[in-house]
N, C-alpha and C positions, 0 to 999 in steps of 0.2 A: 504494500500500500504506500502511496505517496505520502510525503510529509504534510502536504497541504491538499485539501479537496477543492475542486473548482466549482463555481456557480455555472448555471446553464449559459449565462452570458459569456463568461470567460472561456468555457469550452467551445461555444459557438464561434467566438472570435478566433480561437486557435484553429478550428477545423474549417473556417470559412462558411459557416452555416448561420441560420437565424436561431436565436434562443428558443423560439417557439418550436422549431424543427427538432432541436435537442430534446425538449420536454416531450414532444409527441413521440419521438423514438423511445424515450425512457418509459412512457406510459404503455407503449406497445410491447415492451420487453426487449427491444432491439439494442438498447444501451444499458449497461449496469449503472446504478446510482444508489445513493443512500438518502432516505428521507429523514429529516430532523424537524419534527413539528410540521410546519407548512413549507419548509425549505427543502430543496433537493440539491445534493452535492454529488460531484463526479470525481472519481480517481483517474487521473490522466494515465497512469501506468496501466490500469485495467482497460481503458479505452484503446490505448495503443496496442496492447496484447490482443484484444479482440480483432483489431484491424490486421495484425500480423497473422492471426489464425484464419482470417476470412470467415469467421463464424457469423451465424445469423442468416436470415432470408436474403437472397441475392437482390431482390428488387426493393428499392426505397430504403436501403440500409446503408450504414457507413461501411464501405468496402475497404479491403486492404489497400487498394489504390487511392481511395479518398484520404485515408489516414497517412499513408506513406508519402504522398506528395506534399503533405503539410508539415512533416517533421523537419524542424530547423536543422 
């Protein structure tokens, strides 16, 4: 687990997506996240690992290429 969890806005900025898209994908189970009260947070290491594995449904999901192109 990363030292710091990201907000949907921070993760969206990193991946080049909209925060609403990140939350939609989390609600559909396409992205792992943690709910703290009303807030949802994301572990960047888990998201990157998901992209490396190519896990999840192929359509409308964060693919390996989506994540790998955005790794600095």
